[in-house]
C-alpha positions as CSV (number, residue, x, y, z in Angstrom):
1,M,102.1,105.9,103.7
2,T,100.7,102.5,104.6
3,K,97.6,101.4,102.6
4,I,95.2,98.9,104.1
5,I,93.1,97.0,101.7
6,G,90.5,94.9,103.6
7,F,87.6,93.0,102.0
8,G,86.1,89.6,102.4
9,R,87.3,86.6,100.4
10,C,87.4,86.9,96.6
11,F,86.9,90.7,96.5
12,G,90.1,91.6,94.7
13,K,92.7,92.2,97.4
14,T,95.4,90.2,95.7
15,T,94.5,91.8,92.4
16,M,94.9,95.2,94.0
17,A,98.3,94.1,95.4
18,I,99.3,93.0,91.9
19,L,98.3,96.4,90.5
20,E,100.2,98.2,93.2
21,S,103.3,96.0,92.5
22,H,103.0,96.6,88.8
23,A,102.7,100.3,89.2
24,T,105.6,100.7,91.8
25,G,107.9,97.7,91.1
26,H,107.7,96.8,94.8
27,Y,107.8,93.1,95.9
28,I,104.7,91.4,97.2
29,V,105.4,89.3,100.3
30,C,103.3,86.1,100.7
31,A,102.9,83.6,103.5
32,N,104.3,80.7,101.6
33,R,105.8,79.6,98.3
34,R,102.5,78.3,96.9
35,M,100.8,81.7,97.4
36,A,103.8,83.4,95.9
37,D,103.6,81.1,92.8
38,D,99.9,81.6,92.5
39,T,100.2,85.4,92.8
40,F,102.8,85.5,90.1
41,R,100.8,83.2,87.8
42,F,97.7,85.3,88.4
43,A,99.6,88.5,87.6
44,K,100.7,87.0,84.3
45,Q,97.1,85.9,83.5
46,L,96.0,89.5,84.1
47,G,98.8,90.7,81.8
48,Y,100.8,92.6,84.5
49,T,104.6,92.3,85.0
50,I,105.6,92.2,88.6
51,P,108.8,91.1,90.5
52,F,108.5,87.5,91.6
53,P,106.8,87.6,95.1
54,L,108.7,86.8,98.2
55,S,107.7,84.0,100.6
56,V,108.3,84.3,104.4
57,S,108.0,80.6,104.8
58,D,111.3,80.1,102.9
59,T,114.1,79.6,105.5
60,R,116.3,81.8,103.4
61,F,114.0,84.8,103.1
62,R,116.0,87.2,101.1
63,F,115.5,89.8,98.5
64,P,116.6,88.8,95.0
65,D,119.9,90.7,95.4
66,G,120.8,88.6,98.4
67,R,120.1,91.1,101.1
68,K,118.0,90.1,104.1
69,Y,116.8,93.7,104.7
70,S,115.9,96.4,102.3
71,D,115.0,100.1,102.3
72,E,112.4,99.4,99.6
73,P,108.8,99.2,100.7
74,V,107.0,95.9,100.2
75,I,103.4,94.9,99.6
76,I,102.1,92.3,102.0
77,D,99.3,90.1,100.6
78,N,97.1,88.6,103.3
79,V,98.9,90.1,106.3
80,E,97.3,87.7,108.8
81,M,98.7,84.6,107.1
82,V,102.1,86.3,106.7
83,L,102.2,87.0,110.4
84,Q,101.1,83.5,111.3
85,S,103.8,82.1,109.1
86,L,106.4,84.3,110.7
87,L,105.3,83.8,114.3
88,G,104.2,80.1,114.0
89,C,101.0,80.7,115.9
90,P,97.5,82.0,115.1
91,V,97.0,85.8,115.1
92,E,94.1,86.9,117.2
93,T,94.2,90.7,116.8
94,I,96.2,93.1,114.7
95,T,96.6,96.8,115.5
96,F,98.3,99.4,113.3
97,N,99.0,103.1,113.1
98,S,97.8,104.6,109.9
99,P,95.8,107.9,109.5
100,H,95.1,106.9,105.9
101,V,92.8,104.0,106.4
102,I,89.9,103.8,103.9
103,T,87.0,102.0,105.3
104,E,85.2,99.3,103.4
105,K,82.1,101.6,103.0
106,D,84.2,104.4,101.7
107,R,85.9,102.1,99.2
108,Y,82.4,100.8,98.1
109,D,81.2,104.4,97.8
110,E,84.2,105.2,95.6
111,E,83.6,102.2,93.4
112,I,79.9,103.0,93.1
113,A,80.7,106.6,92.1
114,E,83.2,105.3,89.5
115,L,80.6,102.9,88.1
116,K,78.0,105.7,88.0
117,K,80.5,107.8,86.0
118,E,81.1,104.9,83.6
119,L,77.4,104.3,83.2
120,A,76.8,108.0,82.5
121,A,79.5,107.8,79.8
122,C,77.9,104.7,78.3
123,Y,74.5,106.5,78.1
124,R,76.2,109.5,76.5
125,E,77.8,107.3,73.9
126,K,74.5,105.5,73.4
127,E,72.8,108.9,72.7
128,E,75.5,109.9,70.3
129,D,75.3,106.5,68.5
130,Q,71.5,106.8,68.4
131,A,71.8,110.2,66.7
132,I,74.3,108.8,64.2
133,I,71.9,105.9,63.5
134,E,69.0,108.2,62.9
135,T,71.1,110.3,60.5
136,L,72.1,107.1,58.6
137,K,68.5,106.0,58.5
138,D,67.5,109.3,57.0
139,K,70.3,109.1,54.4
140,C,69.2,105.5,53.6
141,V,65.6,106.6,53.1
142,D,66.7,109.5,50.9
143,L,68.8,107.1,48.8
144,M,66.0,104.6,48.6
145,L,63.6,107.3,47.4
146,E,66.1,108.7,45.0
147,N,66.7,105.2,43.7
148,A,62.9,104.5,43.4
149,D,62.5,107.8,41.5
150,Y,65.3,106.8,39.1
151,V,63.7,103.3,38.6
152,W,60.3,104.8,38.0
153,E,61.7,107.3,35.5
154,E,63.6,104.4,33.7
155,M,60.4,102.4,33.6
156,A,58.4,105.3,32.2
157,R,61.1,105.9,29.5
158,E,61.0,102.3,28.5
159,T,57.2,102.3,28.4
160,A,57.3,105.5,26.3
161,K,59.8,103.9,23.9
162,K,57.7,100.8,23.5
163,R,54.6,102.9,22.8
164,A,56.5,105.0,20.3
165,N,57.9,101.9,18.7
166,T,54.5,100.3,18.3
167,R,53.0,103.4,16.8
168,K,55.7,103.4,14.1
169,W,54.8,99.9,13.1
170,K,51.1,100.5,13.2
171,S,51.3,103.6,11.0
172,K,53.1,101.8,8.2
């Protein structure tokens, strides 16, 4: 199955390619060596382990085991630039066959649904935490009242002792 990930600039396409590569172990193919280096460095910054990306601009484009062709699927990052690098001319239009294309709107809808789920989970956690906080507040108030009762009782005992002590001296 071919997946198409299409967003504008800086919307996470390369990050998604890195995640796919990390999950599957497939190579990412980039238009040039600089993009391959940047992609590998970015994957390391994100904490993902991926095979070093391949570059089509290398004259000796080969897989790491030396083969020029492979049965393994690859992940192409920025297909337009990869095709321009391969063909040596600008790409005007790209067509493809894939019944599994997810439109940008569908992808955004999926993301929004995920964010709503996460938000609902946060609110549930907040309510649970609030209940715990209220319980702790009640316990704190109970302990403070208990402590105040104890202190008042101690003060009353001390006062009673002092009064009893002064009576003894006065009576003699």
